[in-house]
KEVEX-843755 format. One record per residue (C-alpha): residue number from 1; residue in three letters; x, y, z. Coordinates in steps of 0.25 Angstrom, whole numbers. Example, Ala and Ser with C-alpha at 12.3 -4.5 7.8 and 13.67 -1.06 7.14 Angstrom:
2
REC / n / res / X / Y / Z
REC / 1 / ala / 49 / -18 / 31
REC / 2 / ser / 55 / -4 / 29
This chain:
566
REC / n / res / X / Y / Z
REC / 1 / met / 235 / 361 / 216
REC / 2 / ser / 233 / 373 / 225
REC / 3 / pro / 219 / 373 / 231
REC / 4 / thr / 209 / 383 / 225
REC / 5 / ala / 203 / 392 / 236
REC / 6 / leu / 188 / 391 / 237
REC / 7 / pro / 179 / 403 / 237
REC / 8 / ala / 179 / 410 / 251
REC / 9 / ala / 169 / 404 / 260
REC / 10 / gly / 160 / 413 / 269
REC / 11 / pro / 164 / 413 / 284
REC / 12 / glu / 151 / 408 / 288
REC / 13 / his / 147 / 397 / 277
REC / 14 / gly / 160 / 392 / 272
REC / 15 / his / 160 / 384 / 259
REC / 16 / val / 157 / 370 / 256
REC / 17 / thr / 162 / 361 / 244
REC / 18 / phe / 155 / 349 / 241
REC / 19 / leu / 165 / 340 / 235
REC / 20 / gly / 165 / 326 / 228
REC / 21 / ala / 175 / 317 / 233
REC / 22 / gly / 173 / 307 / 222
REC / 23 / pro / 171 / 292 / 223
REC / 24 / gly / 183 / 288 / 232
REC / 25 / asp / 196 / 290 / 224
REC / 26 / pro / 203 / 303 / 230
REC / 27 / gly / 209 / 305 / 216
REC / 28 / leu / 195 / 308 / 210
REC / 29 / leu / 194 / 321 / 218
REC / 30 / thr / 193 / 333 / 209
REC / 31 / leu / 203 / 345 / 209
REC / 32 / arg / 192 / 354 / 214
REC / 33 / ala / 189 / 345 / 226
REC / 34 / val / 204 / 345 / 230
REC / 35 / glu / 204 / 360 / 230
REC / 36 / ala / 191 / 361 / 238
REC / 37 / leu / 197 / 351 / 248
REC / 38 / ala / 210 / 359 / 250
REC / 39 / asn / 202 / 371 / 254
REC / 40 / ala / 192 / 364 / 263
REC / 41 / asp / 191 / 368 / 278
REC / 42 / val / 182 / 357 / 281
REC / 43 / leu / 180 / 343 / 274
REC / 44 / val / 166 / 336 / 275
REC / 45 / ala / 166 / 322 / 270
REC / 46 / glu / 161 / 308 / 273
REC / 47 / his / 172 / 298 / 277
REC / 48 / glu / 172 / 291 / 263
REC / 49 / val / 177 / 303 / 256
REC / 50 / leu / 186 / 310 / 267
REC / 51 / asp / 199 / 302 / 263
REC / 52 / val / 196 / 307 / 248
REC / 53 / val / 195 / 322 / 251
REC / 54 / arg / 203 / 324 / 264
REC / 55 / ala / 217 / 322 / 257
REC / 56 / his / 214 / 335 / 249
REC / 57 / ala / 209 / 343 / 261
REC / 58 / arg / 219 / 353 / 267
REC / 59 / pro / 225 / 350 / 281
REC / 60 / gly / 217 / 353 / 293
REC / 61 / val / 203 / 352 / 285
REC / 62 / ser / 192 / 349 / 294
REC / 63 / val / 186 / 335 / 290
REC / 64 / val / 171 / 332 / 293
REC / 65 / asn / 166 / 318 / 291
REC / 66 / ala / 152 / 319 / 286
REC / 67 / asp / 149 / 304 / 287
REC / 68 / pro / 135 / 303 / 293
REC / 69 / ser / 139 / 294 / 305
REC / 70 / pro / 136 / 295 / 320
REC / 71 / asp / 151 / 297 / 323
REC / 72 / leu / 157 / 311 / 326
REC / 73 / val / 160 / 320 / 314
REC / 74 / pro / 166 / 333 / 315
REC / 75 / val / 159 / 347 / 312
REC / 76 / pro / 168 / 359 / 311
REC / 77 / gly / 166 / 370 / 320
REC / 78 / thr / 173 / 367 / 333
REC / 79 / pro / 187 / 370 / 337
REC / 80 / gln / 193 / 357 / 342
REC / 81 / pro / 199 / 349 / 331
REC / 82 / thr / 198 / 334 / 330
REC / 83 / val / 201 / 323 / 320
REC / 84 / val / 191 / 316 / 311
REC / 85 / asp / 195 / 306 / 301
REC / 86 / gly / 209 / 310 / 303
REC / 87 / ala / 208 / 325 / 299
REC / 88 / ser / 207 / 338 / 306
REC / 89 / thr / 193 / 342 / 309
REC / 90 / thr / 185 / 349 / 320
REC / 91 / ala / 178 / 343 / 332
REC / 92 / ala / 168 / 332 / 331
REC / 93 / val / 154 / 333 / 334
REC / 94 / pro / 142 / 323 / 334
REC / 95 / ala / 139 / 318 / 320
REC / 96 / val / 131 / 327 / 310
REC / 97 / arg / 125 / 319 / 299
REC / 98 / asp / 121 / 331 / 291
REC / 99 / ala / 133 / 333 / 281
REC / 100 / ala / 127 / 346 / 277
REC / 101 / his / 127 / 351 / 291
REC / 102 / leu / 142 / 346 / 292
REC / 103 / val / 145 / 354 / 280
REC / 104 / met / 138 / 367 / 285
REC / 105 / glu / 145 / 366 / 298
REC / 106 / ala / 159 / 364 / 291
REC / 107 / ala / 156 / 376 / 282
REC / 108 / arg / 153 / 386 / 294
REC / 109 / gly / 164 / 397 / 296
REC / 110 / gly / 168 / 398 / 282
REC / 111 / arg / 175 / 384 / 281
REC / 112 / arg / 176 / 377 / 267
REC / 113 / val / 170 / 364 / 267
REC / 114 / val / 172 / 352 / 258
REC / 115 / arg / 160 / 342 / 258
REC / 116 / ala / 166 / 330 / 251
REC / 117 / val / 156 / 319 / 247
REC / 118 / pro / 159 / 306 / 239
REC / 119 / gly / 158 / 306 / 224
REC / 120 / asp / 152 / 319 / 219
REC / 121 / pro / 143 / 329 / 227
REC / 122 / gly / 133 / 330 / 217
REC / 123 / leu / 130 / 315 / 218
REC / 124 / asp / 131 / 314 / 234
REC / 125 / thr / 118 / 311 / 241
REC / 126 / tyr / 119 / 322 / 251
REC / 127 / ala / 129 / 333 / 245
REC / 128 / ala / 117 / 341 / 238
REC / 129 / glu / 110 / 342 / 252
REC / 130 / glu / 123 / 347 / 258
REC / 131 / met / 124 / 357 / 247
REC / 132 / leu / 110 / 362 / 249
REC / 133 / ala / 113 / 364 / 264
REC / 134 / cys / 125 / 373 / 260
REC / 135 / ala / 116 / 381 / 250
REC / 136 / ala / 105 / 383 / 261
REC / 137 / ala / 116 / 387 / 271
REC / 138 / gly / 123 / 397 / 262
REC / 139 / val / 136 / 389 / 262
REC / 140 / pro / 143 / 390 / 248
REC / 141 / phe / 147 / 377 / 242
REC / 142 / glu / 153 / 371 / 230
REC / 143 / val / 153 / 357 / 224
REC / 144 / val / 165 / 349 / 219
REC / 145 / pro / 161 / 337 / 211
REC / 146 / gly / 167 / 324 / 213
REC / 147 / val / 168 / 311 / 205
REC / 148 / ala / 155 / 303 / 208
REC / 149 / ala / 156 / 289 / 212
REC / 150 / ala / 146 / 285 / 201
REC / 151 / val / 156 / 290 / 191
REC / 152 / gly / 170 / 288 / 197
REC / 153 / val / 168 / 273 / 202
REC / 154 / pro / 164 / 267 / 189
REC / 155 / ala / 176 / 275 / 182
REC / 156 / tyr / 185 / 268 / 192
REC / 157 / ala / 178 / 255 / 190
REC / 158 / gly / 180 / 255 / 175
REC / 159 / val / 166 / 256 / 172
REC / 160 / pro / 162 / 267 / 162
REC / 161 / leu / 148 / 273 / 163
REC / 162 / arg / 147 / 277 / 149
REC / 163 / asp / 152 / 273 / 135
REC / 164 / ala / 153 / 278 / 121
REC / 165 / gln / 138 / 276 / 120
REC / 166 / gly / 135 / 285 / 132
REC / 167 / ala / 125 / 276 / 139
REC / 168 / asp / 117 / 282 / 150
REC / 169 / val / 122 / 282 / 164
REC / 170 / arg / 113 / 282 / 176
REC / 171 / phe / 118 / 284 / 191
REC / 172 / val / 110 / 278 / 202
REC / 173 / asp / 112 / 279 / 217
REC / 174 / ala / 106 / 266 / 222
REC / 175 / arg / 104 / 272 / 236
REC / 176 / thr / 94 / 282 / 231
REC / 177 / ala / 89 / 276 / 218
REC / 178 / ser / 74 / 276 / 216
REC / 179 / asp / 66 / 265 / 209
REC / 180 / arg / 64 / 274 / 197
REC / 181 / cys / 79 / 276 / 196
REC / 182 / trp / 82 / 261 / 196
REC / 183 / thr / 71 / 260 / 185
REC / 184 / glu / 77 / 271 / 176
REC / 185 / val / 91 / 265 / 177
REC / 186 / gly / 86 / 251 / 175
REC / 187 / ala / 79 / 255 / 163
REC / 188 / ser / 92 / 262 / 157
REC / 189 / asp / 103 / 254 / 150
REC / 190 / gly / 114 / 264 / 154
REC / 191 / thr / 124 / 263 / 165
REC / 192 / val / 119 / 264 / 179
REC / 193 / val / 129 / 268 / 190
REC / 194 / val / 123 / 264 / 204
REC / 195 / ser / 129 / 270 / 217
REC / 196 / thr / 125 / 260 / 227
REC / 197 / thr / 132 / 251 / 238
REC / 198 / leu / 138 / 237 / 238
REC / 199 / asp / 127 / 230 / 244
REC / 200 / ser / 116 / 237 / 236
REC / 201 / val / 122 / 235 / 222
REC / 202 / ala / 114 / 222 / 220
REC / 203 / ala / 101 / 229 / 224
REC / 204 / ala / 104 / 241 / 214
REC / 205 / ala / 107 / 230 / 203
REC / 206 / gly / 93 / 224 / 206
REC / 207 / glu / 87 / 237 / 204
REC / 208 / leu / 92 / 239 / 191
REC / 209 / val / 89 / 225 / 186
REC / 210 / ala / 74 / 227 / 192
REC / 211 / ala / 74 / 240 / 184
REC / 212 / gly / 78 / 233 / 171
REC / 213 / arg / 93 / 231 / 170
REC / 214 / lys / 97 / 218 / 165
REC / 215 / pro / 104 / 209 / 176
REC / 216 / asp / 116 / 207 / 167
REC / 217 / thr / 119 / 221 / 166
REC / 218 / pro / 134 / 223 / 171
REC / 219 / leu / 137 / 232 / 183
REC / 220 / thr / 149 / 235 / 191
REC / 221 / val / 150 / 238 / 206
REC / 222 / thr / 161 / 246 / 212
REC / 223 / val / 164 / 248 / 226
REC / 224 / ala / 174 / 259 / 232
REC / 225 / gly / 175 / 265 / 218
REC / 226 / thr / 188 / 273 / 214
REC / 227 / thr / 195 / 268 / 227
REC / 228 / thr / 205 / 257 / 228
REC / 229 / arg / 195 / 249 / 235
REC / 230 / gln / 186 / 249 / 222
REC / 231 / arg / 180 / 236 / 218
REC / 232 / thr / 171 / 233 / 206
REC / 233 / trp / 162 / 221 / 203
REC / 234 / asn / 156 / 218 / 189
REC / 235 / ala / 143 / 211 / 189
REC / 236 / thr / 129 / 213 / 183
REC / 237 / leu / 116 / 218 / 189
REC / 238 / gly / 112 / 203 / 191
REC / 239 / thr / 125 / 198 / 197
REC / 240 / ile / 130 / 210 / 206
REC / 241 / ala / 125 / 204 / 219
REC / 242 / gln / 132 / 191 / 216
REC / 243 / thr / 145 / 198 / 212
REC / 244 / leu / 146 / 206 / 225
REC / 245 / lys / 142 / 193 / 233
REC / 246 / gln / 153 / 185 / 226
REC / 247 / ala / 163 / 197 / 228
REC / 248 / lys / 160 / 195 / 243
REC / 249 / val / 157 / 210 / 245
REC / 250 / leu / 142 / 208 / 249
REC / 251 / pro / 137 / 207 / 259
REC / 252 / ser / 147 / 215 / 267
REC / 253 / pro / 148 / 227 / 276
REC / 254 / glu / 153 / 235 / 264
REC / 255 / gly / 140 / 233 / 256
REC / 256 / gly / 136 / 248 / 259
REC / 257 / arg / 149 / 253 / 251
REC / 258 / pro / 145 / 262 / 239
REC / 259 / val / 147 / 256 / 225
REC / 260 / ile / 145 / 260 / 211
REC / 261 / ala / 138 / 251 / 202
REC / 262 / val / 138 / 253 / 187
REC / 263 / val / 127 / 245 / 179
REC / 264 / gly / 128 / 244 / 164
REC / 265 / glu / 136 / 238 / 152
REC / 266 / arg / 148 / 248 / 155
REC / 267 / ser / 150 / 241 / 168
REC / 268 / ala / 153 / 228 / 162
REC / 269 / pro / 165 / 220 / 167
REC / 270 / ala / 171 / 220 / 153
REC / 271 / leu / 172 / 235 / 154
REC / 272 / arg / 178 / 235 / 168
REC / 273 / asp / 188 / 225 / 164
REC / 274 / gln / 194 / 236 / 155
REC / 275 / leu / 191 / 248 / 162
REC / 276 / ala / 193 / 245 / 177
REC / 277 / trp / 206 / 254 / 178
REC / 278 / phe / 205 / 256 / 193
REC / 279 / glu / 203 / 243 / 199
REC / 280 / ser / 213 / 237 / 189
REC / 281 / lys / 225 / 245 / 194
REC / 282 / pro / 236 / 236 / 198
REC / 283 / leu / 236 / 238 / 213
REC / 284 / phe / 221 / 242 / 214
REC / 285 / gly / 217 / 242 / 229
REC / 286 / trp / 230 / 236 / 234
REC / 287 / lys / 234 / 242 / 247
REC / 288 / val / 249 / 244 / 246
REC / 289 / leu / 257 / 247 / 259
REC / 290 / val / 268 / 257 / 256
REC / 291 / pro / 278 / 258 / 267
REC / 292 / arg / 281 / 273 / 266
REC / 293 / thr / 275 / 286 / 272
REC / 294 / lys / 264 / 292 / 264
REC / 295 / glu / 273 / 303 / 260
REC / 296 / gln / 284 / 294 / 255
REC / 297 / ala / 274 / 285 / 248
REC / 298 / ala / 266 / 296 / 241
REC / 299 / ser / 270 / 293 / 227
REC / 300 / leu / 271 / 278 / 229
REC / 301 / ser / 257 / 278 / 235
REC / 302 / asp / 252 / 286 / 223
REC / 303 / gln / 258 / 276 / 214
REC / 304 / leu / 251 / 264 / 221
REC / 305 / arg / 238 / 271 / 220
REC / 306 / ser / 239 / 273 / 205
REC / 307 / tyr / 240 / 257 / 205
REC / 308 / gly / 227 / 257 / 213
REC / 309 / ala / 234 / 253 / 226
REC / 310 / val / 231 / 259 / 240
REC / 311 / pro / 244 / 263 / 246
REC / 312 / his / 246 / 263 / 261
REC / 313 / glu / 258 / 270 / 267
REC / 314 / val / 265 / 264 / 279
REC / 315 / pro / 278 / 271 / 284
REC / 316 / thr / 288 / 261 / 288
REC / 317 / ile / 299 / 272 / 292
REC / 318 / ala / 298 / 285 / 300
REC / 319 / val / 308 / 296 / 297
REC / 320 / glu / 314 / 303 / 309
REC / 321 / pro / 325 / 314 / 310
REC / 322 / pro / 340 / 310 / 312
REC / 323 / arg / 344 / 307 / 326
REC / 324 / thr / 355 / 318 / 324
REC / 325 / pro / 351 / 329 / 315
REC / 326 / gln / 364 / 337 / 315
REC / 327 / gln / 369 / 330 / 302
REC / 328 / met / 357 / 333 / 295
REC / 329 / glu / 357 / 347 / 299
REC / 330 / arg / 372 / 349 / 295
REC / 331 / ala / 369 / 343 / 281
REC / 332 / val / 357 / 353 / 279
REC / 333 / lys / 365 / 365 / 283
REC / 334 / gly / 376 / 359 / 273
REC / 335 / leu / 366 / 360 / 262
REC / 336 / val / 365 / 375 / 264
REC / 337 / thr / 380 / 378 / 266
REC / 338 / gly / 383 / 370 / 253
REC / 339 / arg / 389 / 358 / 258
REC / 340 / tyr / 382 / 348 / 248
REC / 341 / glu / 382 / 347 / 233
REC / 342 / trp / 371 / 336 / 234
REC / 343 / ile / 359 / 332 / 243
REC / 344 / ala / 353 / 319 / 240
REC / 345 / phe / 339 / 315 / 245
REC / 346 / thr / 335 / 300 / 245
REC / 347 / ser / 322 / 301 / 252
REC / 348 / val / 310 / 310 / 255
REC / 349 / asn / 314 / 309 / 270
REC / 350 / ala / 327 / 315 / 267
REC / 351 / val / 321 / 327 / 259
REC / 352 / arg / 312 / 329 / 271
REC / 353 / ala / 323 / 329 / 281
REC / 354 / val / 331 / 339 / 274
REC / 355 / arg / 319 / 348 / 271
REC / 356 / glu / 316 / 348 / 286
REC / 357 / lys / 330 / 352 / 290
REC / 358 / phe / 329 / 363 / 279
REC / 359 / glu / 316 / 368 / 285
REC / 360 / glu / 322 / 368 / 299
REC / 361 / tyr / 333 / 377 / 294
REC / 362 / gly / 324 / 386 / 286
REC / 363 / leu / 329 / 381 / 273
REC / 364 / asp / 322 / 377 / 260
REC / 365 / ala / 325 / 371 / 247
REC / 366 / arg / 334 / 383 / 243
REC / 367 / ala / 345 / 377 / 252
REC / 368 / phe / 347 / 366 / 241
REC / 369 / ala / 352 / 377 / 231
REC / 370 / gly / 365 / 372 / 225
REC / 371 / ile / 363 / 357 / 230
REC / 372 / lys / 360 / 346 / 221
REC / 373 / val / 349 / 337 / 226
REC / 374 / ala / 347 / 322 / 224
REC / 375 / ala / 334 / 314 / 227
REC / 376 / val / 331 / 299 / 227
REC / 377 / gly / 316 / 296 / 223
REC / 378 / glu / 304 / 303 / 218
REC / 379 / gln / 298 / 307 / 232
REC / 380 / thr / 312 / 312 / 237
REC / 381 / ala / 313 / 321 / 224
REC / 382 / lys / 298 / 326 / 226
REC / 383 / ala / 301 / 329 / 241
REC / 384 / leu / 313 / 338 / 237
REC / 385 / ile / 305 / 345 / 226
REC / 386 / ala / 294 / 348 / 237
REC / 387 / phe / 305 / 354 / 245
REC / 388 / gly / 309 / 363 / 233
REC / 389 / val / 321 / 355 / 228
REC / 390 / lys / 322 / 348 / 215
REC / 391 / pro / 332 / 336 / 215
REC / 392 / asp / 344 / 337 / 206
REC / 393 / leu / 346 / 322 / 206
REC / 394 / val / 336 / 311 / 206
REC / 395 / pro / 340 / 296 / 202
REC / 396 / ser / 336 / 294 / 188
REC / 397 / gly / 334 / 279 / 191
REC / 398 / glu / 333 / 271 / 204
REC / 399 / gln / 328 / 281 / 215
REC / 400 / ser / 338 / 276 / 225
REC / 401 / ala / 351 / 279 / 231
REC / 402 / ala / 357 / 271 / 220
REC / 403 / gly / 349 / 278 / 209
REC / 404 / leu / 354 / 291 / 215
REC / 405 / leu / 368 / 287 / 214
REC / 406 / glu / 367 / 283 / 200
REC / 407 / asp / 364 / 297 / 196
REC / 408 / trp / 372 / 305 / 206
REC / 409 / pro / 384 / 312 / 200
REC / 410 / pro / 398 / 309 / 205
REC / 411 / tyr / 405 / 321 / 213
REC / 412 / asp / 413 / 330 / 203
REC / 413 / pro / 422 / 340 / 210
REC / 414 / val / 421 / 349 / 198
REC / 415 / phe / 406 / 350 / 197
REC / 416 / asp / 402 / 347 / 212
REC / 417 / pro / 407 / 358 / 221
REC / 418 / ile / 403 / 350 / 233
REC / 419 / asp / 405 / 335 / 235
REC / 420 / arg / 395 / 332 / 246
REC / 421 / val / 381 / 326 / 246
REC / 422 / phe / 370 / 328 / 257
REC / 423 / leu / 362 / 315 / 259
REC / 424 / pro / 351 / 316 / 269
REC / 425 / arg / 346 / 302 / 272
REC / 426 / ala / 339 / 292 / 281
REC / 427 / asp / 347 / 286 / 292
REC / 428 / ile / 346 / 272 / 286
REC / 429 / ala / 350 / 276 / 272
REC / 430 / thr / 359 / 267 / 264
REC / 431 / glu / 373 / 271 / 260
REC / 432 / thr / 371 / 269 / 246
REC / 433 / leu / 370 / 283 / 242
REC / 434 / val / 381 / 288 / 251
REC / 435 / ala / 391 / 278 / 246
REC / 436 / gly / 387 / 281 / 231
REC / 437 / leu / 389 / 296 / 233
REC / 438 / ile / 402 / 294 / 239
REC / 439 / glu / 406 / 285 / 228
REC / 440 / leu / 402 / 297 / 218
REC / 441 / gly / 412 / 306 / 226
REC / 442 / trp / 402 / 313 / 235
REC / 443 / glu / 403 / 316 / 249
REC / 444 / val / 390 / 313 / 256
REC / 445 / asp / 384 / 318 / 269
REC / 446 / asp / 374 / 306 / 272
REC / 447 / val / 365 / 313 / 282
REC / 448 / thr / 354 / 306 / 291
REC / 449 / ala / 342 / 315 / 288
REC / 450 / tyr / 332 / 306 / 294
REC / 451 / arg / 330 / 293 / 301
REC / 452 / thr / 320 / 282 / 297
REC / 453 / val / 314 / 274 / 308
REC / 454 / arg / 303 / 263 / 307
REC / 455 / ala / 290 / 269 / 306
REC / 456 / ser / 279 / 266 / 317
REC / 457 / pro / 270 / 254 / 314
REC / 458 / pro / 257 / 258 / 305
REC / 459 / pro / 243 / 257 / 311
REC / 460 / ala / 238 / 243 / 315
REC / 461 / glu / 229 / 242 / 303
REC / 462 / thr / 240 / 244 / 293
REC / 463 / arg / 249 / 234 / 301
REC / 464 / glu / 238 / 223 / 300
REC / 465 / ala / 236 / 226 / 285
REC / 466 / ile / 251 / 224 / 283
REC / 467 / lys / 251 / 211 / 290
REC / 468 / gly / 237 / 206 / 286
REC / 469 / gly / 238 / 208 / 271
REC / 470 / gly / 230 / 221 / 270
REC / 471 / phe / 240 / 227 / 261
REC / 472 / asp / 241 / 222 / 246
REC / 473 / ala / 256 / 226 / 245
REC / 474 / val / 267 / 233 / 252
REC / 475 / leu / 278 / 241 / 245
REC / 476 / phe / 292 / 240 / 251
REC / 477 / thr / 302 / 251 / 247
REC / 478 / ser / 314 / 247 / 255
REC / 479 / ser / 319 / 236 / 265
REC / 480 / ser / 316 / 245 / 277
REC / 481 / thr / 301 / 247 / 273
REC / 482 / val / 300 / 231 / 274
REC / 483 / arg / 307 / 231 / 287
REC / 484 / asn / 299 / 242 / 293
REC / 485 / leu / 286 / 238 / 288
REC / 486 / val / 287 / 224 / 293
REC / 487 / gly / 292 / 230 / 306
REC / 488 / ile / 281 / 240 / 309
REC / 489 / ala / 269 / 233 / 302
REC / 490 / gly / 272 / 218 / 300
REC / 491 / lys / 275 / 210 / 288
REC / 492 / pro / 265 / 212 / 276
REC / 493 / his / 255 / 200 / 274
REC / 494 / asn / 259 / 190 / 263
REC / 495 / val / 248 / 194 / 254
REC / 496 / thr / 254 / 208 / 253
REC / 497 / val / 262 / 211 / 240
REC / 498 / ile / 276 / 215 / 244
REC / 499 / ala / 283 / 225 / 235
REC / 500 / cys / 298 / 229 / 236
REC / 501 / ile / 306 / 240 / 230
REC / 502 / gly / 318 / 231 / 228
REC / 503 / pro / 326 / 218 / 231
REC / 504 / ala / 331 / 223 / 245
REC / 505 / thr / 317 / 227 / 250
REC / 506 / ala / 312 / 214 / 244
REC / 507 / lys / 323 / 206 / 252
REC / 508 / thr / 319 / 213 / 265
REC / 509 / ala / 304 / 210 / 262
REC / 510 / glu / 307 / 195 / 260
REC / 511 / glu / 316 / 195 / 273
REC / 512 / his / 303 / 199 / 280
REC / 513 / gly / 295 / 188 / 274
REC / 514 / leu / 288 / 196 / 263
REC / 515 / arg / 286 / 191 / 249
REC / 516 / val / 290 / 201 / 239
REC / 517 / asp / 280 / 202 / 227
REC / 518 / val / 285 / 215 / 220
REC / 519 / met / 298 / 221 / 218
REC / 520 / ala / 301 / 235 / 211
REC / 521 / pro / 309 / 234 / 198
REC / 522 / glu / 317 / 245 / 204
REC / 523 / pro / 318 / 252 / 217
REC / 524 / ser / 307 / 262 / 216
REC / 525 / val / 295 / 263 / 224
REC / 526 / his / 287 / 267 / 212
REC / 527 / lys / 292 / 255 / 204
REC / 528 / leu / 288 / 247 / 217
REC / 529 / ala / 274 / 252 / 216
REC / 530 / glu / 274 / 249 / 201
REC / 531 / ala / 279 / 234 / 203
REC / 532 / leu / 268 / 232 / 213
REC / 533 / ala / 258 / 237 / 203
REC / 534 / asp / 263 / 228 / 193
REC / 535 / phe / 262 / 216 / 203
REC / 536 / gly / 247 / 220 / 205
REC / 537 / leu / 245 / 221 / 190
REC / 538 / arg / 250 / 207 / 188
REC / 539 / arg / 242 / 202 / 200
REC / 540 / arg / 230 / 208 / 195
REC / 541 / ala / 232 / 202 / 181
REC / 542 / ala / 235 / 188 / 186
REC / 543 / ala / 222 / 188 / 194
REC / 544 / leu / 213 / 193 / 182
REC / 545 / glu / 220 / 183 / 173
REC / 546 / ala / 217 / 172 / 183
REC / 547 / gly / 203 / 177 / 184
REC / 548 / asp / 205 / 180 / 199
REC / 549 / pro / 200 / 192 / 206
REC / 550 / val / 210 / 204 / 207
REC / 551 / thr / 213 / 205 / 222
REC / 552 / arg / 223 / 212 / 230
REC / 553 / pro / 234 / 205 / 238
REC / 554 / ser / 227 / 208 / 251
REC / 555 / glu / 215 / 201 / 247
REC / 556 / arg / 222 / 188 / 247
REC / 557 / arg / 225 / 188 / 262
REC / 558 / pro / 216 / 178 / 270
REC / 559 / gly / 203 / 184 / 273
REC / 560 / ala / 205 / 196 / 265
REC / 561 / arg / 193 / 193 / 256
REC / 562 / arg / 184 / 190 / 268
REC / 563 / arg / 187 / 203 / 275
REC / 564 / arg / 185 / 211 / 263
REC / 565 / ala / 171 / 205 / 260
REC / 566 / thr / 166 / 207 / 274
């Protein structure tokens, strides 16, 4: 969707958009929020929502951290650029605690400012004050609502707030609730949604009991709602303190974390067992290592997220130009002069290599006119389409060289005026495709379009997580990913679930001392992800049947529970 331009901002006052970033899940941003972010010159937000909104901001946007801390925060207006929170911004000055002042400074000079707040601006404690400051200064502003935590978190926890009878629903912020407020909600028999902190839940429950609610009234408590760190406890007003103590989450340094508690019959465990759609996803909260670049792993990572997992991409190979580029240059020129009947792409990297050569020579997708194009894999086909080329042949079955050969037509001198195929590939590619094409009667120019080398080691934190059991699973998509990952980062911990795309990859993993837990039913990365999700689903079902808590594989490593609880 192309961003919709905002009304023109004045050269002196600029324009401010107060934007609700929702309760945590980036997918809950509204379409209007995405449009406003795409037009922003300056983004003002607390650290807790920066990751949610920054992905939709345009390149080069200035990012202002509005956290009230004694650290340095940036204020736009000075010419020297610096970097704050990994984004381009302007020079840092001593901290300014007044967020309204930050917004005013950012809006000067006609800039478009997005002020992002958690949840919804209408329920944010300080957003109204900042809006009043804009109004007093004559700065035009608008409000883009967001999903409030008090509504979004119960939905993700599987706790409906109303039923067919339409019972009353009350919302309470325990941080600012008065005695009169507690008395009123305590006297009500409707649902009460309490915004509080982990270490204050028991006190809020006590206020409700003192105000007239029965101690056996059910409640749920959800922390990190709508994110893959979400966790929900079922209890009653009288037992919540003991429940949190037994869960070993209190006392702890994380006691100040925000939570949403829902009090009433609609939060009963029986309902949650049927409606807890989010936390019951097959790989909920699993940290899955994907040994690919973010670009290569895009669709695979999206698929893993749909299962509730947290994918972490770690490239195991790096792509470099061929040592002798003359062969590639001759082949690309041959495309233009009509040397080839077919060109076959077996990877996104091959598409990129040819595209770069085209751009170097001032060519575009029109140079493929009259040439048949084959592609192996969904991502390769997408890369070609993005280049302006629609593949003529994609394997109907297995997305591999063998699958391509199954569908490739034999050379026919009557119908094929040219008998030559251009095959741009990696320097380490196997000969399966070349041999198969020759057997079908084609001449093949097998050209090294790029070289693959072992990638640099990932950061120390990632290496320690790999060796120490911080990942719940790793997906191996080839034998080389096994060898390269072990080479640059070490061997995954024995609690980590090892998933392999096929027998050859599994054999390499076992040769490196790894226990293979999951095998794809066919050589496809998406089938591999499905197989891992099926494994997680069976594991979850077995735990529930045995009456055991549902835990992630990484929580089985020695000391994992102790470290999480402290």
